[in-house]
C-alpha positions in Angstrom: -6.0 -8.9 -37.1 -2.2 -8.8 -36.5 -2.3 -5.0 -36.4 -5.1 -5.1 -33.8 -3.0 -7.5 -31.7 -0.1 -5.1 -31.9 -2.2 -2.2 -30.8 -3.5 -4.2 -27.8 0.1 -5.2 -27.0 1.3 -1.6 -27.0 -1.7 -0.4 -25.0 -0.8 -3.0 -22.4 2.7 -1.6 -22.2 1.5 2.0 -22.0 -0.9 1.1 -19.2 1.8 -0.6 -17.2 4.2 2.4 -17.8 1.6 4.8 -16.5 1.4 2.9 -13.2 5.1 2.6 -12.5 7.0 5.2 -10.6 10.6 6.5 -10.9 11.9 4.0 -8.4 10.2 1.1 -10.2 11.9 2.1 -13.5 15.3 2.1 -11.7 14.5 -1.4 -10.4 13.6 -2.6 -13.9 16.8 -1.1 -15.4 18.9 -3.0 -12.9 17.1 -6.3 -13.5 17.4 -5.9 -17.3 21.1 -5.1 -17.2 21.8 -8.7 -18.4 19.6 -8.2 -21.4 20.3 -4.6 -22.3 23.7 -2.9 -22.5 24.6 -0.4 -19.7 25.2 2.2 -22.3 21.6 1.9 -23.6 20.2 1.7 -20.1 21.8 5.1 -19.3 19.4 6.6 -21.9 16.3 5.1 -20.3 13.8 7.6 -18.9 10.6 5.5 -18.6 9.5 1.9 -18.5 8.4 2.3 -22.2 12.1 2.8 -23.1 12.9 -0.5 -21.4 10.1 -2.3 -23.1 11.2 -1.0 -26.5 14.7 -2.3 -26.0 13.3 -5.7 -25.0 11.2 -5.7 -28.1 14.3 -4.9 -30.2 16.1 -7.8 -28.6 13.1 -10.1 -29.3 12.7 -10.8 -25.6 9.0 -9.7 -25.6 6.4 -9.5 -28.3 2.6 -9.5 -28.6 2.5 -13.3 -28.2 5.0 -13.5 -25.3 4.9 -11.0 -22.5 6.1 -13.3 -19.8 9.4 -11.5 -19.2 7.5 -8.3 -18.3 5.3 -10.3 -15.9 8.4 -11.8 -14.4 9.9 -8.4 -13.8 6.7 -7.0 -12.3 6.6 -10.0 -10.0 10.2 -9.5 -8.8 9.7 -5.8 -8.0 6.4 -6.5 -6.2 4.0 -4.9 -8.7 1.7 -7.8 -8.7 -1.4 -5.7 -9.2 -0.2 -4.9 -12.7 0.0 -8.5 -13.8 -3.7 -8.6 -14.7 -3.0 -6.1 -17.4 -1.0 -8.9 -19.2 -3.6 -11.6 -18.3 -1.4 -13.1 -15.5 -1.9 -13.6 -11.8 0.8 -13.9 -9.1 0.1 -17.6 -8.8 0.4 -18.2 -12.6 3.7 -16.4 -12.7 5.0 -18.4 -9.8 4.1 -21.6 -11.5 5.6 -20.6 -14.8 8.9 -19.2 -13.5 10.8 -22.5 -13.2 10.2 -23.2 -16.9 10.1 -19.7 -18.5 12.0 -17.4 -16.1 14.8 -15.3 -17.8 16.1 -13.2 -14.9 19.1 -15.0 -13.4 19.3 -16.0 -9.8 22.5 -13.8 -9.6 20.5 -10.8 -10.8 17.7 -11.5 -8.4 20.1 -12.0 -5.5 21.7 -8.6 -6.1 18.3 -6.9 -6.5 17.1 -8.4 -3.2 20.3 -7.2 -1.5 19.6 -3.6 -2.7 16.1 -3.8 -1.3 17.4 -4.7 2.1 20.1 -2.1 2.4 19.1 1.0 4.2 20.3 4.5 3.4 22.7 4.3 6.2 24.0 1.0 5.0 24.6 2.5 1.5 26.5 5.5 3.0 28.7 3.2 5.1 29.4 0.9 2.1 30.3 3.9 -0.1 32.7 5.1 2.5 34.4 1.7 2.8 34.6 1.4 -1.0 35.3 5.1 -1.8 38.6 4.4 -3.7 36.7 2.3 -6.1 33.7 4.5 -6.7 33.2 7.6 -8.9 34.3 10.7 -7.1 32.3 13.2 -9.2 28.9 11.5 -8.6 28.2 10.5 -5.0 26.4 7.1 -4.6 22.8 7.8 -3.7 21.2 4.4 -3.7 22.0 0.7 -3.3 21.2 0.1 -7.0 23.9 2.7 -8.0 26.3 1.1 -5.5 26.0 -2.4 -7.0 25.9 -1.1 -10.6 29.2 0.8 -10.0 30.8 -2.3 -8.5 29.8 -4.3 -11.6 31.2 -1.6 -13.9 34.5 -1.8 -12.1 34.6 -5.6 -12.3 34.4 -5.9 -8.5 31.1 -7.7 -8.5 30.8 -10.8 -10.8 28.5 -13.8 -10.9 31.6 -15.9 -10.3 33.1 -13.7 -7.6 30.9 -12.3 -4.8 33.7 -11.8 -2.4 33.5 -8.0 -2.3 29.8 -7.8 -1.6 30.2 -10.6 1.0 32.9 -8.6 2.7 30.8 -5.4 2.7 27.7 -7.2 4.0 29.7 -8.8 6.8 30.7 -5.3 7.9 27.4 -3.4 7.5 24.5 -5.9 7.1 25.5 -9.4 8.2 21.9 -10.6 8.0 22.2 -10.5 4.2 24.9 -13.1 4.2 22.3 -15.8 4.4 20.9 -14.9 1.0 24.4 -14.9 -0.5 25.3 -18.3 1.0 21.9 -19.8 -0.1 22.6 -18.5 -3.7 26.1 -20.0 -3.7 24.8 -23.3 -2.4 22.1 -23.5 -5.0 24.7 -22.6 -7.7 26.9 -25.5 -6.5 23.9 -27.8 -7.0 23.3 -26.3 -10.4 20.0 -24.8 -9.3 18.5 -21.3 -9.3 17.4 -20.0 -6.0 13.9 -18.6 -6.2 13.1 -15.6 -3.9 9.8 -14.4 -2.7 8.9 -10.7 -2.8 10.5 -10.2 0.7 13.8 -11.6 -0.5 13.6 -14.9 1.5 14.5 -18.1 -0.3 11.3 -20.1 -0.9 12.7 -22.9 -2.9 15.6 -24.1 -4.9 14.6 -24.9 -8.5 16.9 -27.2 -10.4 16.4 -26.4 -14.1 15.6 -30.1 -15.0 13.4 -31.0 -12.0 10.1 -29.8 -10.5 10.2 -27.0 -8.0 10.1 -28.0 -4.3 7.9 -25.6 -2.4 7.8 -24.9 1.2 5.5 -26.9 3.5 2.8 -25.1 5.4 2.0 -24.6 9.0 -0.9 -26.7 10.3 -3.9 -24.3 10.3 -6.8 -26.7 10.3 -7.5 -27.3 14.0 -10.9 -26.7 15.6 -9.4 -23.7 17.3 -7.4 -21.3 15.2 -5.9 -19.7 18.3 -6.1 -16.5 20.2 -5.6 -12.9 19.0 -4.5 -10.6 21.8 -5.0 -6.9 21.3 -3.4 -4.4 23.7 -4.8 -1.0 22.9 -3.2 1.9 24.7 -5.0 5.2 24.2 -4.7 7.2 27.4 -1.4 7.8 29.1 -0.7 9.1 32.6 2.0 11.8 31.9 3.1 13.8 28.9 2.4 11.3 26.2 -0.6 12.5 24.1 -3.8 10.5 23.8 -3.8 8.1 20.8 -7.0 9.3 19.1 -8.2 6.9 16.4 -6.6 3.8 18.0 -10.0 2.4 18.9 -10.7 2.2 15.2 -7.6 0.1 14.7 -8.5 -2.2 17.6 -12.1 -2.8 16.4 -10.9 -3.5 12.8 -8.3 -6.0 14.1 -11.0 -7.7 16.2 -13.4 -7.8 13.3 -10.8 -9.3 10.9 -9.2 -11.9 13.2 -12.6 -13.0 14.4 -13.5 -13.6 10.8 -10.3 -15.6 10.4 -11.4 -17.9 13.2 -9.4 -16.5 16.1 -10.8 -15.9 19.6 -10.0 -12.3 20.2 -9.2 -10.8 23.6 -8.9 -7.0 23.7 -7.2 -5.1 26.6 -7.4 -1.3 26.8 -5.0 1.1 28.5 -2.5 -1.3 30.0 0.5 -0.2 32.1 3.9 -1.8 31.6 3.3 -4.0 34.7 -0.2 -5.0 33.4 1.2 -5.9 30.0 3.8 -8.1 31.5 1.2 -9.7 33.8 -1.0 -10.4 30.8 1.9 -12.0 28.9 2.7 -14.2 31.9 -1.0 -15.3 32.0 -1.1 -16.2 28.4 2.3 -17.8 28.5 1.1 -20.4 30.9 -2.4 -20.8 29.4 -3.5 -24.4 28.5 -5.6 -23.0 25.6 -2.5 -23.1 23.3 -2.7 -26.9 23.3 -5.4 -27.0 20.7 -4.7 -23.7 19.0 -2.8 -23.4 15.7 -1.4 -19.9 16.1 -0.8 -16.9 18.4 -1.5 -13.4 17.1 -0.6 -10.4 19.4 -1.3 -6.8 18.3 0.1 -3.9 20.3 -1.1 -0.4 19.7 0.8 2.2 21.6 3.4 4.9 21.6 7.0 3.7 21.2 10.7 4.3 20.9 13.4 2.3 19.1 12.8 -1.4 19.9 10.4 -0.6 22.7 6.7 0.3 23.4 5.2 2.4 26.2 2.8 1.2 28.8 0.2 3.7 29.9 2.4 4.5 32.9 5.0 5.7 30.3 7.4 2.9 31.2 9.1 1.2 28.3 9.0 -2.5 27.6 11.5 -3.9 25.0 9.7 -5.7 22.1 12.2 -8.5 22.5 10.9 -9.0 26.1 7.4 -9.2 24.8 8.1 -11.8 22.1 10.4 -13.8 24.4 7.4 -14.8 26.7 6.3 -17.2 24.0 9.7 -18.9 23.1 9.5 -22.6 23.2 11.3 -23.0 26.5 8.9 -20.5 28.1 5.6 -21.6 26.4 6.1 -25.2 25.2 2.5 -25.5 24.0 3.3 -23.0 21.3 6.5 -24.8 20.2 6.7 -25.2 16.4 3.5 -23.1 16.0 3.6 -19.7 14.4 3.6 -16.6 16.6 2.7 -13.3 15.0 3.3 -9.9 16.5 2.0 -6.7 14.9 3.3 -3.5 16.5 1.7 -0.1 15.7 4.1 2.3 17.4 6.8 4.8 16.3 10.4 3.7 16.6 12.3 7.0 16.9 13.8 9.5 19.3 13.0 13.1 18.2 9.9 14.8 19.4 7.5 15.7 16.5 4.2 17.6 16.6 1.0 16.2 14.9 1.2 16.4 11.1 -1.6 18.0 9.2 -2.4 16.1 6.0 -4.9 16.8 3.2 -7.5 14.3 2.0 -8.5 14.0 -1.6 -11.5 16.1 -0.8 -9.2 19.0 0.1 -10.4 19.1 3.7 -7.7 19.1 6.4 -7.5 15.9 8.4 -5.3 15.3 11.5 -2.6 12.7 11.6 -0.4 12.0 14.6 2.8 10.2 15.1 2.7 7.2 17.5 5.7 8.4 19.5 7.4 11.5 20.8 10.3 10.8 18.6 12.3 10.1 15.5 16.1 9.8 15.0 19.0 7.7 13.9 19.1 4.2 15.5 21.0 1.1 14.7 19.3 -0.8 11.8 20.0 -4.0 13.7 17.3 -3.1 16.3 14.4 -4.8 14.4 16.1 -8.2 14.0 17.3 -8.1 17.6 13.6 -7.9 18.7 12.9 -11.3 17.2 13.8 -14.3 19.4 16.7 -16.2 17.8 14.5 -19.3 17.3 12.0 -20.4 14.7 8.4 -19.7 14.1 8.2 -15.9 15.0 7.0 -13.0 12.8 7.3 -9.4 13.9 5.4 -6.9 11.8 6.4 -3.3 12.5 4.4 -0.3 11.4 7.7 1.5 10.5 11.4 0.9 10.0 13.6 1.6 13.0 14.2 5.3 13.8 11.1 6.7 12.1 7.6 7.7 12.8 4.4 5.9 12.0 1.2 7.8 11.4 -2.3 7.5 12.7 -5.5 9.3 11.6 -7.3 10.6 14.7 -10.6 9.3 13.3 -9.8 6.6 10.7 -6.9 4.8 12.5 -3.3 4.2 11.5 -2.0 3.7 8.0 -0.4 0.3 8.9 -3.1 -1.4 10.8 -5.8 -0.3 8.4 -3.7 -1.6 5.5 -3.0 -4.8 7.3 -6.7 -5.5 7.9 -7.7 -4.5 4.4 -5.1 -6.8 2.8 -6.0 -9.7 5.1 -9.7 -9.6 4.1 -8.8 -9.2 0.4 -6.0 -11.7 0.0 -6.7 -14.5 2.5 -9.6 -15.7 0.2 -7.1 -15.8 -2.7 -4.9 -18.2 -0.8 -2.0 -15.8 -0.3 0.5 -16.5 2.5 1.2 -14.0 5.3 4.6 -12.8 3.9 3.0 -12.1 0.5 0.2 -10.2 2.3 2.7 -8.1 4.3 4.5 -7.3 1.0 1.2 -5.9 -0.3 0.8 -4.0 3.0 4.3 -2.5 2.5 3.3 -1.4 -1.0 0.1 0.3 0.1 1.6 2.1 3.1 4.7 3.2 1.1 2.4 5.0 -1.4 0.8 7.1 1.3 2.0 10.6 1.9 0.9 14.0 3.1 -0.3 16.7 0.6 3.3 17.9 0.1 4.6 14.4 -0.4 7.1 14.9 2.4 5.8 12.6 5.1 6.2 8.9 4.3 6.1 5.6 6.1 7.6 2.2 5.4 6.6 -0.9 7.4 9.0 -3.7 8.0 8.5 -7.3 8.8 11.2 -9.6 10.3 10.7 -13.3 10.8 12.0 -16.7 11.6 9.2 -18.7 10.0 10.1 -22.1 8.7 7.1 -22.7 6.6 4.4 -20.9 4.6 1.6 -19.5 6.8 -1.7 -19.5 5.0 -4.9 -18.8 6.8 -7.8 -21.1 5.8 -10.4 -19.3 3.8 -13.3 -18.5 6.1 -16.6 -20.1 5.1 -18.4 -16.8 5.3 -17.4 -13.8 3.1 -15.9 -10.9 4.9 -18.4 -8.3 6.0 -16.9 -4.9 6.9 -17.6 -3.2 10.2 -19.7 -0.6 8.3 -21.7 -3.2 6.4 -22.2 -5.1 9.7 -23.6 -2.0 11.5 -25.8 -1.2 8.5 -27.4 -4.6 8.7 -28.2 -4.3 12.4 
């Protein structure tokens, strides 16, 4: 019987290993550097190697696989938890009592996930006298590992990383300060999968979770969809956008929102619409605002059909508390399907699993280097906003000319799948990030990474609809 249990245990580990990519293994190596010596980690080529080291250290066995579940949860591979008999909710509940990865290690990992390639290059330049000269730093994980090897980054001394973040990524200082504050209170900061502090968990007390936004009113709120397909000048028609708009309408209607869809709006018409909704009395009884904009775009801006640009910050600012007091302290969600770059790019031909060519197009005329601060500057500097971007600043987002965009289709799919499970919006957007990041063209060269930014103060959990979700196709088949 014991032999059978061991076989099952090793089958579980093998199955997990087969579903982890190279980047996942590098993440696991970094998170396990407190358990496994750096010398041993340098020999690791797969997740199985890591698991074997953990077995040797008696940190995991057939009767206790929680450390693996904890590691998978931290790196966002929640879909693999079921292979160990866990769910995301169970892991979250057990972490305060059974978690082994230190708050310090989690902090460093979350910092690496938020540093862009440009951030890493700038940091390496600032620290070049301390870093290896023969092997250029290629990733944030390599950067922090090198600093630890040099003794420049310690649990008791974060001054170097604080100084670097101050210069290249000041938005990360909040995470560091929260960690230090929790440490002073002899508590471990608990991070969600987006790297935001959810709670502080003293080792000898119960966890204090975030409160939730009120989402139980008779009126959930309004979902505004601005769907720009046809443009007046040189911008190409956004074929496939209607698929996105209809899927958004279908999903948010199911979630209890009153959906208003506006097609082909010029920059002036968009601003007139925003002014109208800004002064609407309908927000008095509504729980939430959702605004979806599907258009072409450039860094921090979207196009009206007249090819005039509107800053995203201008769009979101219409609903700040001083402009729209009826939405004060209520969540305001903006989802933007548009490219955020500056270099003209032709439509990209991708291959489906069937082998037939399918046409994808970028939602912009452009891609290029832009300041990584652009996204956060698009969010009003006050609470209760969330901005979900289809892509990180400076890059293209892709749209299938028949099936819709990668981002919006993933967003709708994850909402209908995860809302019934009680997941909050940030956890859902993490799953959206994971799904979109796995997509690529047939050559594996064209990729896309969505990015949320937010000033939410509480968890946002949509009430589970009374009726099960019926897809657009199922709905049409029943008619």
